Phi, psi and omega in degrees: 000117168293147177267154177271165186300328176296312184293340181272329195269321191295324179300322179293320184285323172299312176303319179297312181299308178310313188288332177284327179296308187297312178302315181296314177296324176292319174299314179302315180294310179296317178301325182274338180285308183271356172062053192297331180291313181298313185296318181298307177314305181295323170296319173296317173296316185292324178289323177297314178300312179305315176295322181285327183287323182288329182276316187263337186098164182201146177244138180294133182281341193280315183220011172050021174267330174272106186235137174232125187286337185096153173297319184288327177288318179295321176297324179288000000 
């Protein structure tokens, strides 16, 4: 028995809609569970500190023996 065009297309459309629903709920669940915004803010702050330390240098706060002069000092 040949199928009509509608009978051939609706399973694909239904599968795409179901896939979109699954993706949206997964993204919302992951974002709320891992607190993606808070993690992004922490990484952004830490990367700023690392870039500043590499550029301008840093002294270890615990024992002051670990010292990195920074790229700017080495360049000058």
